[in-house]
N, C-alpha and C positions, 0 to 999 in steps of 0.2 A: 503495499499499500504505500501512498505518498505521504509526504510529511513525517517520516519516521522520526526526524528530529525532535519533533515536540514531545514523544513519548519519552525519550532519553533526558532531555532538558528538565522537563517538569518533574519526571521521577528523581532526577538527581537533586533538584531544589528540595523535594519534600524529604528525600532520604538525608539530605544535610541537616535539615530542621530536626528530624527524628534523632539523628546521631549527636546534635548539639544537646537535647535534652538528656539523652543517655550519658554524655560525658558531664554535664553539669550535676546531674544526680550522683556520679561517681565520687564527687568532691564532697558529698554530704557525709556527715559523721555516720549516719545509719548503717552504711554499708560496711563498716568495719566489725561490726559485732555479729554474733549469729542471730540475735533477735533482730538487729538491723538488717541483716541479709535475706532472712527468710520471712519476717513479718514486719518489715520497714519501721522497726523500732515501736510498732504499735502507736504510730504518731500520725496517720494519715486522717485528714478531714474528710467530710462527706463527699465533696465534689470528686477527688481523685478515687474514692471508694466506688461511688456509682459510675462513674466512667470507666473505671478499670473492670467492674462486672460486666458492663456492656460490651466493652471492647474484647474482653476474654470470651465472651459467648459468640459475638458475631466474628466469624473468621471468614475467610475467602469462600469456603464452602457453603456459607449462607447466601452469598451473592449469586453463585452459580446454581446452588441447589434449590432455593426458594424461588427464583425467578424461573428456573427450568421447570418445577413441578407446577408453578402457577401457570406456565405456558401450556403444559400438558393436561392439567385438570382443574384449574380455577383457583378460587380464593381460599379453599379450605384448608390449604397448607399454612395459611396465615394464623390458623387456630394454634398450631405449635408455638408461635411466639406470644400470642396473647393469652395462652395458659400461664406463661412465665410471669405475667402481671399479678396474678394471685399467689403463685408458689414463692416468689421472691419475698412477698410480705411474710410468708409461713417461716421463711428463712431468717429474716430480721427479727421476728417477735417470738418465735418459739425456739428454732435450733440454735442460733448464734447465743442467745443468753445462756443455754445450757452449756454450749462448748466454752464460753468464757468463764462461767462459774466453776466449770470441771478443771480450768487451768491447762488445756491442751493446746497443741500447736498443729496437729495433724488429724486427720480422721482415723487412721488405724490407732493411734494414741488413745483417742476417745474409747473405742472399743476395747482396748487393752485395759484401761481403767474401769470400764463398766463390767466386763466379763472375766478379767485376768486371763493368763495363759499367752502364748504367742502365736497359735496356730492361725487365729482369726486375723491378727495383723499381717501375717505373712499372706494369707489368702487374699486380703483386701488389696495389698500391694502388688501382687501378681495380676490380680483382676484389673487394677487400675492401669498397670502397663500395657496389659493386652488390649484394653479399650482405648488407651491413648494411641496405640499404633494403628488399630483397625478403623476408628471412627473419627480420629482427630487429625493426626499427622498426616496419614496418607491421604485423607480426603481433602485437607487443606493443599497439600502439595499438588493433588491432581487438579483441583480447581483453579489454582494459581497458574499452573502449568498450561491449562486451557486457555487463559487469558493471553499469555505470552505466545502460545501457538497461533492463536487466531491474530495477534496483532503484529507478530514478527515473522510467522510462518516457521518458526522452529519446530524440531521434532519434539514430541511430548516429553521423553526422558532428558534431551538437551534442556529443555525449559525447567524441568525439575532441577538438573544440576546447577543452573544459574540461581534459582530460588535458594536452593541450600547455601550456595556462596554467600548471597545477600544476607541471609538469615544467621549464618555463622558470624559475620561481621556485627550483627545487630545485638546478637544474645550476649556478647561480652560487656556486660553492664555490671552495675553495683547492686544486683540482687532485686528484691521485691520492689524497693523504692524506686529505682531506676525503670522498672517495669510499669509501676502504676503511674508515674508522672508521664512517661512516654505514651501509656494508653489514654491519658487525658488528652494530649495533642492529636492521637490517632482518632480518639472519638469525634472530635471536631472536624478532622479531615473526612472522616467517613460520612458523617451526617451532611457536610456541605457538599461534597462531591456526588453522593447518592441523591440529594434533592435536586441538584442541577440536572442529572440524567432523567430522574422522574418526570421532571418538568417538561423536557424535550420530548420523552416518550409518550406521556398522555396528552400533550399538545399535538403530537403528530396524528393521533387517531381521534381527536375532538373531545378530549376530556372524559371523565368517567362515564357520562351519557353515551359518548360515542363509542367507547369500549363496550359497554353493554350492547350496543346495536351491532357492532362489527365482529365481536369476538366469535359469536355463534356462526358467523359465515367464513371465518378464516379456514378454508378447506384447501388442502394441497391439490395441485392440478391433476396428479395422478391417483388421488385417493378414491377408494370404492368400499362399500360396506362400513361397518361401525368404526374399523380401525382408522385413525387420523382424524375423525370428527370431533370437535369441541363437545364437551359433556353438557347435556341440557340443564344440569344443576351447577354450572361452573360458578355461578354468583351466589350460591348457597353455601354458608359456613357448616351448618349441620345437615347431613345427608342420610339417605335411607340406611337403616341398619342391616339390611340383608344384602343389597347389591350396590351399595355406595363404595366409592374407592376409599373414603375415609369415613366410616359410619359413624353416626353422632355418639352412641354410647362408648366406642373405643376413643373418640376424640376427647369427650369429657372424662372418662374413667381411666383408660389405659394411659392416655397422654398425661394425665395428672400424676399417675405413678411414675412415669419415666421423668417428668419434670421434677417430681419431689427427690428423685435420685440425683439428678444433675445439679438442681440449685442448693439442695440441703445437705448433701453428702459427699460431693466431688471436691477434691483437694483443691483444684484450679480455682473454684468459686468461693469456698468457703475461707481459703488463705487470704483472699482480699478483705473479707469482713473482720478475721482476726487482726489485721494490720490497723483497724480503726482506733482512733485515740479514745473513744468512749462508746457505749451502746447507743447513744442518740446520734452520734455521727455515723454509726454502722447503720442504724435504722433509716436516717435520712439518706445514705448512699442507696439503700434498697428501694426506697421510693423513687430517687432519681432514675435508677436503672428500670424501675417498673414503667415509669412514663415514657422512657426511650423505647421500651419494648413495643409501644404503639406504632413506631415508625417501620419497621420492616415490611409490613403490609402494603404501606403505601410507596416505600422506597424501594421494593424488591419484587415482591409479588404482582402487584398491578403493572409495573413495568415489564415484567416476562410475559403477561398476558398481552400487552401492547406489542411485544415482539412477535407474538404469532400472527397478530393482525397485519403486522408491517411485512414480515417474511414468512409466509404460510408454506412457500414452496420448501423452505429450509427447516423452520422450527416445527412444522406440523407434518414433516414428511411421514409416509405410512408404509413403505416398502423398504426392506434391506438394501437393495441396489440403490435406491434413490437417496437413502441416508448416508450411504457410503460416500456417494459422489458429492453430497452436500457439504458433510462435516467430517467424513472419515471415520464415521461410526455406524456400524450395521443396525444398532440396537434403537438408534433415535438420535434427534440432534437437539432436543429441548435443553440440554445443558449448555448449548452455545447461545441461548437467548440473550443473556446479559452481555456477554463480550460482543455480540452482533449489534446490539444497541449503541454499545460505546464507540465502535468502530464505524458505524454508519451514520448516525445522527449528530454526533458532537463535533465542533469545528477543531482545528489544530490548537493544541494548548489544553483544551478541556479534556481530550483524549488521553493525554499524558497524565492530567490530574486523576482521572479515573482508573488509570492502571497504577498510579501510586497509591490510591484509595484502596483497591484490592490487595495489593502486596502489603500496605500497611496493616490492613486486617490480618493478612496471613501471618506476617512476621509477630505481631502481637500474640496471635494465637499459639504459634509454635513457641515463643520465648515463655508465655505463661505455663505451658506443658512442662518445658524443660526445667523451669524454676520450681514448679510444684513437686515434680518428681524428685528433684534434687533434696527438698525438704523432706519428703517422705523417707528417702534412704537415710540422710544424716541424723534425723531426730528420731527415727523408729528403729533403724537397723544398726547403723554404725556405732551410735552411742551406747547400745545395748552390748555390742560386740567388743568395743574398747571402753570399758567403764572409766578409765583413768584418762581418756583423750581431753587434751585441752581445747580452748577456743579456736587457736590456730589450726589444729589438726581437723576439727570439725568443719571449719570453714573450707579447708582444703578439700575434705571429703565431699563437702556441698557442691563441689564443681562437678560431681559425678551423678550417679543416679541409684534407683533403688535396687534392682535386681543384679546386675552384673558386679558391683561392688560387694554385695552380700556374698555372692559366690566366690569372688575373688579373694575376700578376706578369709573365707573358709579354706581355700585352696592354699593361700599364702598368708598365714596368720602373722608372720613377723614383716610383712610388707611395709615399707616407709612411706611418708607423704609424697615423695616423688612418684612411686609406684603407683599410689592410690590415685593421684591426679592423672596419671596416664591411663589407668583402668577406667576412670571416669569418662575421660575424653572418648575412649574407645566404645564405651556402652553407648554414648550418644551416637557414635557412628553406627553401631549395631542397630539401635532404634531406627535410624534413618534407613539403613539397609533392609530391615524387616518392613518398613513402610514402603520402600520401593518394590519390594517383592510382593506386597499386597495390592499394589496399583491395579494390576489386571482384574482382580476381584472387584475393586471399587468401581472400574469401569464398565463391568459386565452385570453386577448385581441389581436386582429389581428393575430390570428392563432398561437399565441405563439412567434412571432418575436418582440423582445424588442424595438428595435430602431424604427420600423415602429409604434409600439404603441405610443411611445414618440412623434413622428412627427404628428401622426394623431390626437392626443388630442390636441396639439398646434395648429393645422391647424382650429379646431373648435372653439377655445376661443381666440387666440392671434390676429388675423387679425383686429378686431375692435380696440384693443389697439393701433397696428401699424398704423392704418388709422388716429385715432385722434392725436397722437404724430406727424405724418407726416404733417397733416393740421395744427396743433398748430404752428409749426416751420415755414412752408412755406406760409400760407394762414393767413395774418392778419385778414380777414373779420370773420373768425371762432370765435364764441363766446361761452359761458358757457352752454346755453341751447342746441345749437347744439351738442356740444361735449357731454354732459351728455346723451342726448336722442340717439344720435348715439351709444354710449357705450351700453345702455341698449337694443337697437334695434339689435344690432350686436350680443350681448349675447344670445338675444332670438332666432335669427336665428341659432346660433351656437349650442345651446342646442336642437333645433328642429332636428338637425342632430346627435348630440352626443348621446341623451338619447335613441332613437329608436335603434341605432346600438350596443350599450352596452348592452341593454336589450334583444334585439333579435338575436344579433351576426351579424358581418360582413361576416362570413363563411370563408373557406379555400378550397384548391383543393379537390375535391370530397366530400365535405361537404358544400353545400351552406348555407348561413344564411337565416333566415326568415325575415330580414328587407326588406320592399318593395323597389324595384329599384327606385321609385320616390323619396324615401328619402336618400337611401343609394347607388344609382348606380353611381352617380357622384364620380370620384376619389377625395380623400381628399385633395390633392395638388390643383385640379382644383376648388374644393369648397372653398379653401382658397382665391383664386383669386377672385371668385364671392363674397364672404363674404366680403372682403377688398373693393371692389367697391361699394357694396350696403350700407356700412357703410359710405364711403366717400359720397355717394349721400345723405343719410339721414342727415348727419352732415351739409353739405352744404345747404340742403333744410331748415332745422329748422333754422340754422344760419341767412338765408336770411329773415326769418319771424321775427327776433328780431333785435333790434338797434345793431350797431358794437360797438366794444370796442375802446373808445378813444385812439388815438396814445400816450398820456401821459402815459398809462399804459402798453405801449409795447415795450419801448426802452429796447434794448439788450436782449428781449424775443423771437423775431421772426428773420428769417434769414435776411430779408430786412433791419432790424434796428440793426443789430448785432454790428455795429461799431459806434453806436450812443453815443454822450458824454451828452446828456441832462439828466437832473434827471428823475427818473421814480416814480411815484405813484403805489405802488403795491396794487393789488385789494385785496389780502387777509390780508392787514395791520392791519384792525381792529380785525381779528381773531388770528394773530400772537403774540407770547410773546415778550413784550419789554424788559423783565428782563434779558434774557440770550441770547447772540448772539454768533455764532460759534467763534468769535475772543475773546470772554471774558471768555473762559472756564478754563482758569488756576486758576481763582479766585484770592485769596490773594497771591498765590504763583508766580505770575507773569504772567500777561495776554498775550496771543499771539497777534500779529497785526491782526486788522480785523475791520469790519464794527462795528458800534455801535453809542452810543450817541444819541442826540436829534434828528437828521435827521432819524436814524433808527427807534426810537420810533414813529414818525410821519408817518412812512410807506413811506418815500422818500429815494430811493436807487440812491445814487449818482454814477457816472461812475468812478471807481477806476482803477489806472493805473495797466495793468497787469504785471507780473514779467517780467523782461527784458529777451529777447530772443537772442541768438548769431546768426546773419545772416547766418554765415557758417555752423553751424550745422543745422539750418532750412533747408537750400538748400540741404544739405546732406541727410537729412530725406525725403524731397519731391522726390529727385532722387530716394531713395530706394523705395519709395512708387510705383513710375512709374514701376521700375524694378519688383516689386512684382506683379503689374497687368500684366506685360509681361509674367511672370512665370506663373501665373493662366490662362492667355488666352491660353499659349502654352500647359498647361496640359488639359484643357478642349478640345482644338482642337485635341490634339493628341490621346486622349482617346474616342473622341465622337462617 
């Protein structure tokens, strides 16, 4: 295409701006301590918290996936974003207060204190790594590579290599502080750039009214039969429970379960909330993120539908040969809806801005994943394996990740800091390599619809985790055997659906898959509900067969005891490191205030006074949360 220079110049300007933010944040004191590196010194205000929650959630996969699924099926996919408007409030008002009062830094650490033992923590770490690779890193790389391939004509894997090079430069930052300030800048870039493109796209089709009139007529020239035709319910958010592509019971219940897992238990998201300077700032950040979640429907889904109107022969192609000629994929071309809008509608300069927007979303998402997985390893695994490790060693280990350094430490117990750093870097490379190997699965799964693939995979693996966390918070009777066997049983049921579907194919219009209806006939969102309920039943049944956890171990770890002031004896105290607490992480350079001392070494957690909250601002945040729920309810009702 012409005017390639505008892509490079504009992207270079935006990249220099983001790099400046990263270098500035490196100079901040917070990056020198473990608390500063992983939790930004617990000093972030509501604006960076809210912006970072949004930017960590909106990766390049959302631009490609939401627009592509919207082009193929209409507005129902926007419900995936609008459900988060309610669940993010559940995060701020229910789960984060429990995590803060429990004094934890990672999600496996919470389960370790709630249930004791180490096998649940190991399971959650391994599952998190698997989901990071299959639903986040590989999806973001694939969608970013699609943009570069469309813009510059590069090969898909060559584009991925370029993205990895850019991301490698970007992720050398000062920990979570650098990421959250960069996320604040990236959120502004994402909203500004996507708003410009949405205006061009909807203007080209005559606005929302014109889109309603022209979308049903967006048929490919060679289309015949039902395949390739826009859905008659394309402008309905809630669809028929039996033959809808996104049935309303699954959209309300199944999606709620997946959203609860993502927003309330995922390390990438919760880590941002734990970095807040007070509970009021955390809740205000959740409200800001909730309001920002209104935008993807209008900035990504509707422009994707407009792309089908403007390019029906490409976006709506119905036969494999035509799709291969149009976009190089025989499974369909809906994933190129957003890149095609950028390259066809925007003038020189703005095209480079939009490429920078998508790549900024990609880099933010990948950097967040690497930072959170490093926190999981350092605070959950390495500190347990090396009880005497000091802050410098922990920060050195934090450059690595969860799984490989755990294995490496077991294979080489005498490894020094240099070897650990090298092992950490190699594990990042290994994660990238596994994600590259997974790219063909991403491209072929769910008929080539990227966002549907992400949600389907989460539906098969995430509900057991959501069930265990919900029961851990709300049901004190649940114990470690129940939680562990519930997780394993739920994983087995999920894999019993996942493996046949991926091996035999789920099929698409005109090409049914070979997976038997007994295994793959139930919609994936309905399957998520069933899997959640079965896991809950298994957890409760096994828990009732074993003695309950004494109350002395549960103070401030369950919802009913969240305000308890009694000392708590942690179940995992015998396995925790007494040498380094999160409050002792400045070492000799001046420790940050925090827990420690004799009581901590004995595994006794006292009830510390929470940071003071301004009643006026707390009420203001509560009122805005109610307003947000009203806005969300109106949007669901209006578009239902």
